[in-house]
C-alpha positions as CSV (number, residue, x, y, z in Angstrom):
1,M,64.9,81.5,-7.9
2,V,62.9,84.7,-8.4
3,E,65.0,85.5,-11.5
4,N,64.2,82.1,-13.0
5,V,60.5,82.6,-12.4
6,T,60.6,86.1,-13.9
7,Q,62.5,84.8,-16.9
8,K,59.9,82.0,-17.4
9,M,57.1,84.5,-17.2
10,N,58.8,86.7,-19.9
11,I,59.2,83.7,-22.2
12,D,55.5,82.7,-21.7
13,A,54.3,86.2,-22.4
14,K,56.4,86.5,-25.5
15,H,55.2,83.1,-26.6
16,T,51.7,84.3,-26.3
17,V,52.5,87.2,-28.5
18,L,53.9,84.9,-31.1
19,D,50.9,82.5,-30.9
20,T,48.5,85.4,-31.3
21,K,50.4,86.8,-34.2
22,F,50.5,83.4,-35.9
23,A,46.8,82.8,-35.3
24,E,46.0,86.1,-37.0
25,I,48.1,85.1,-40.0
26,K,46.4,81.7,-40.2
27,N,42.9,83.2,-39.9
28,K,43.3,85.5,-42.8
29,Q,44.3,82.6,-45.2
30,G,41.5,82.0,-47.7
31,V,41.2,79.4,-50.3
32,L,44.2,80.7,-52.3
33,G,46.5,80.9,-49.4
34,N,45.4,77.5,-48.1
35,I,46.0,75.8,-51.5
36,W,49.5,77.3,-51.6
37,N,50.3,76.2,-48.1
38,E,49.1,72.7,-48.8
39,I,51.4,72.5,-51.8
40,K,54.3,73.5,-49.5
41,E,53.3,71.0,-46.9
42,I,53.2,68.2,-49.4
43,T,56.5,69.1,-51.1
44,G,58.3,70.2,-48.0
45,T,59.5,73.4,-49.7
46,G,59.2,77.0,-48.6
47,I,57.8,78.4,-45.3
48,S,54.7,76.5,-44.3
49,E,52.3,76.5,-41.3
50,S,53.9,73.4,-39.9
51,K,57.4,74.9,-40.1
52,C,56.1,78.0,-38.3
53,E,54.7,75.8,-35.6
54,S,58.1,74.1,-35.2
55,I,59.8,77.5,-35.0
56,L,57.4,78.6,-32.2
57,E,58.1,75.3,-30.3
58,G,61.8,76.0,-30.8
59,Y,61.4,79.4,-29.1
60,K,59.4,77.9,-26.2
61,Q,62.3,75.4,-25.7
62,G,64.8,78.2,-25.8
63,L,66.5,77.0,-29.0
64,I,65.9,80.3,-31.0
65,S,65.3,83.9,-30.0
66,F,62.0,85.8,-30.0
67,D,63.2,88.1,-32.8
68,E,64.1,85.1,-35.0
69,A,60.7,83.5,-34.4
70,L,58.8,86.7,-35.1
71,E,60.8,87.3,-38.3
72,Y,60.1,83.8,-39.5
73,I,56.3,84.0,-39.1
74,E,56.2,87.5,-40.5
75,K,58.1,86.1,-43.6
76,F,55.5,83.4,-43.9
77,D,52.8,86.1,-43.8
78,K,54.5,88.2,-46.5
79,K,55.1,85.2,-48.8
80,Q,51.5,84.0,-48.4
81,D,50.2,87.5,-49.3
82,N,52.5,87.6,-52.4
83,M,51.5,84.2,-53.6
84,T,47.8,84.9,-53.1
85,D,48.2,88.1,-55.2
86,L,50.2,86.2,-57.8
87,E,47.6,83.5,-58.1
88,S,44.8,86.0,-58.6
89,N,46.9,87.9,-61.1
90,I,47.5,84.8,-63.2
91,A,43.8,83.9,-63.2
92,T,42.9,87.5,-64.0
93,G,45.4,87.6,-66.9
94,I,44.1,84.3,-68.4
95,G,40.5,85.6,-68.3
96,A,41.5,88.9,-69.9
97,I,43.5,87.1,-72.6
98,A,40.6,84.8,-73.4
99,V,38.1,87.7,-73.8
100,A,40.4,90.0,-75.7
101,T,41.4,87.2,-78.1
102,C,37.8,86.2,-78.8
103,L,36.8,89.8,-79.5
104,T,39.7,90.8,-81.7
105,T,41.5,89.5,-84.8
106,G,45.3,89.5,-85.1
107,P,47.8,90.8,-82.6
108,I,46.2,92.8,-79.7
109,G,47.5,96.3,-79.4
110,W,47.2,98.6,-76.4
111,A,43.9,100.1,-77.6
112,A,42.2,96.7,-77.8
113,A,43.9,95.6,-74.5
114,L,42.6,98.6,-72.7
115,M,39.2,98.2,-74.3
116,Y,38.7,94.5,-73.6
117,G,41.4,93.3,-71.2
118,A,41.2,96.1,-68.6
119,P,37.4,95.9,-68.0
120,V,37.6,92.1,-67.6
121,G,40.5,92.4,-65.1
122,A,38.7,95.2,-63.2
123,V,35.9,92.8,-62.6
124,L,37.7,89.5,-62.2
125,K,40.5,90.3,-59.8
126,P,38.3,91.9,-57.1
127,V,35.8,88.9,-57.4
128,I,38.7,86.4,-57.0
129,K,40.1,88.3,-54.0
130,L,36.6,88.7,-52.5
131,I,36.0,84.9,-52.7
132,D,39.4,84.4,-51.0
133,R,38.4,86.7,-48.2
134,F,35.0,85.1,-47.8
135,T,36.8,81.7,-47.2
136,N,39.1,82.9,-44.5
137,K,38.4,83.2,-40.7
138,K,39.0,86.9,-40.3
139,D,35.9,88.7,-39.2
140,G,34.8,91.7,-41.2
141,D,37.5,91.1,-43.8
142,E,35.1,90.5,-46.8
143,F,33.9,93.9,-47.8
144,D,37.1,96.0,-47.3
145,V,36.2,99.0,-49.5
146,K,39.8,100.2,-49.8
147,Q,41.1,96.7,-50.7
148,I,38.3,96.2,-53.3
149,A,39.2,99.6,-54.9
150,K,42.9,98.5,-55.0
151,D,42.0,95.2,-56.5
152,T,39.8,96.8,-59.1
153,I,42.6,99.1,-60.3
154,S,45.2,96.4,-60.1
155,G,42.9,94.0,-62.0
156,A,42.4,96.5,-64.8
157,V,46.2,97.0,-65.1
158,T,46.8,93.3,-65.0
159,G,44.1,92.6,-67.6
160,A,45.4,95.1,-70.0
161,A,49.1,94.2,-69.6
162,S,48.3,90.5,-70.0
163,A,46.1,90.9,-73.1
164,V,48.5,93.1,-75.1
165,S,50.5,91.0,-77.6
166,S,54.2,90.7,-76.9
167,G,55.3,90.6,-80.5
168,V,57.4,87.5,-79.8
169,G,55.4,85.6,-82.5
170,A,56.7,88.0,-85.1
171,G,60.3,87.0,-84.3
172,I,59.3,83.3,-84.5
173,K,57.6,83.8,-87.9
174,A,60.7,85.7,-89.2
175,G,63.1,83.1,-87.7
176,S,64.8,85.8,-85.7
177,L,65.7,85.2,-82.1
178,K,66.9,88.7,-81.8
179,L,63.5,90.1,-82.9
180,S,61.7,87.8,-80.4
181,V,63.9,89.0,-77.5
182,K,63.6,92.6,-78.6
183,N,59.8,92.6,-78.9
184,G,59.5,90.6,-75.6
185,T,61.7,93.1,-73.8
186,K,59.9,96.1,-75.3
187,C,56.5,94.9,-74.4
188,G,57.6,93.8,-70.9
189,A,59.2,97.2,-70.2
190,E,56.0,99.0,-71.4
191,C,53.8,96.8,-69.3
192,G,56.1,97.2,-66.3
193,A,56.2,101.0,-66.5
194,F,52.4,101.1,-66.9
195,A,52.0,98.8,-63.8
196,G,54.6,100.7,-61.8
197,V,53.0,104.1,-62.4
198,T,49.5,102.9,-61.7
199,S,50.5,100.9,-58.6
200,Y,52.3,103.9,-57.0
201,M,49.5,106.3,-57.8
202,T,46.9,103.9,-56.4
203,N,48.8,103.5,-53.2
204,T,49.3,107.2,-52.9
205,A,45.6,107.9,-53.4
206,L,44.2,105.2,-51.1
207,D,46.8,104.9,-48.3
208,K,46.6,107.9,-45.9
209,D,50.2,107.3,-44.7
210,K,51.5,107.3,-48.3
211,H,52.4,110.7,-49.8
212,F,53.3,111.4,-53.4
213,N,56.9,111.8,-54.1
214,L,58.2,112.3,-57.7
215,Q,61.5,110.6,-57.0
216,E,59.7,107.5,-55.6
217,L,57.4,107.4,-58.5
218,A,60.3,107.5,-61.0
219,E,62.2,104.9,-59.0
220,N,59.2,102.6,-58.8
221,T,58.4,103.0,-62.5
222,I,62.0,102.4,-63.6
223,A,62.4,99.3,-61.4
224,S,59.1,97.8,-62.6
225,A,60.0,98.5,-66.2
226,F,63.4,96.9,-65.8
227,V,62.1,93.8,-64.1
228,A,59.3,93.3,-66.6
229,G,61.6,94.1,-69.5
230,T,64.3,91.6,-68.6
231,V,61.7,88.9,-67.9
232,G,59.9,89.7,-71.2
233,G,63.2,89.3,-73.1
234,F,63.9,86.0,-71.3
235,V,60.4,84.6,-72.0
236,G,60.7,85.8,-75.7
237,A,63.9,83.8,-76.0
238,G,62.3,80.8,-74.4
239,M,59.3,80.8,-76.6
240,F,61.5,81.1,-79.7
241,G,63.7,78.2,-78.5
242,M,60.7,75.9,-77.8
243,S,58.7,76.8,-80.9
244,K,58.4,74.1,-83.5
245,N,57.4,76.6,-86.2
246,V,60.4,78.9,-86.4
247,G,60.4,80.6,-89.8
248,Q,56.9,79.5,-90.7
249,D,53.7,81.4,-91.1
250,I,51.3,79.4,-88.8
251,T,47.7,80.2,-88.2
252,K,46.7,79.0,-84.7
253,S,43.2,78.1,-83.6
254,L,41.5,80.5,-81.1
255,K,41.9,77.9,-78.3
256,Q,45.6,77.4,-79.0
257,T,46.2,81.1,-79.2
258,I,44.6,81.6,-75.7
259,I,46.6,78.7,-74.3
260,D,49.9,79.9,-75.7
261,D,49.4,83.5,-74.7
262,S,48.2,82.5,-71.2
263,A,51.2,80.3,-70.7
264,S,53.5,83.2,-71.7
265,S,51.7,85.7,-69.6
266,S,51.7,83.5,-66.5
267,S,55.4,82.7,-67.0
268,R,56.2,86.4,-67.0
269,K,54.2,87.0,-63.8
270,V,56.0,84.1,-62.0
271,L,59.5,85.1,-63.1
272,G,58.8,88.8,-62.5
273,R,57.7,88.1,-59.0
274,A,60.8,86.0,-58.4
275,E,63.1,88.7,-59.8
276,K,61.5,91.3,-57.6
277,S,62.0,89.2,-54.6
278,M,65.7,88.6,-55.4
279,M,66.2,92.3,-55.9
280,S,64.2,93.2,-52.8
281,I,61.7,95.2,-54.8
282,Q,58.2,95.5,-53.4
283,A,56.0,93.1,-55.4
């Protein structure tokens, strides 16, 4: 009898831990996280709040273990964070592309991307993330100076990497699938390496528990370049295959250029995030 009572007390205490953890995760969801969760709730796909609640109820009824329940809600937390960052990166990229395209003529090289895309991204991403934090229920989360600094640097990198022309259009114009894939791969690898170096250096500078390690820097850069390069090549092939103007010299309107480049940039971000997740690389 005493053993049963003790066991029940342990279950109740652990359930309280899980409830508290889950409440903290829900409270930090802002508008971006809530939108993504609603999509999952409607479609029934992915890990959603309602599925987490079912898992917690399953633990309370003794159907699953404490470790399984904790792992599940922590996975929900990580996926929500990743998607929120992805959403903000996509919006940042589109904004940077729009500004850089309006201020330049012809393909955008790295110089123009850094001049126009980076400043737009450095402003846009922290603003988007700030709005997201303003709309959550976590006290004191809005003006996190360290997070704002990270978002500013990340936004600048995202803005520049999104704005720079992939060169896929040159392959379409020449009627060469090989050239589209080659240029897409090359641009992706360059952008990935740029993002990998900057991300690692930023984390090292702003996280007190993170110390610089040359091997880690190299591994992070190579992995990021590989992922972005393979995705860039894949998107290049896709754009070539879907183009109705292969082998033609087509002059696009400013609006159409922004739409096409934004679609390509957003596709690379989504596919890159998915590939990193499959390879268990930190996104």
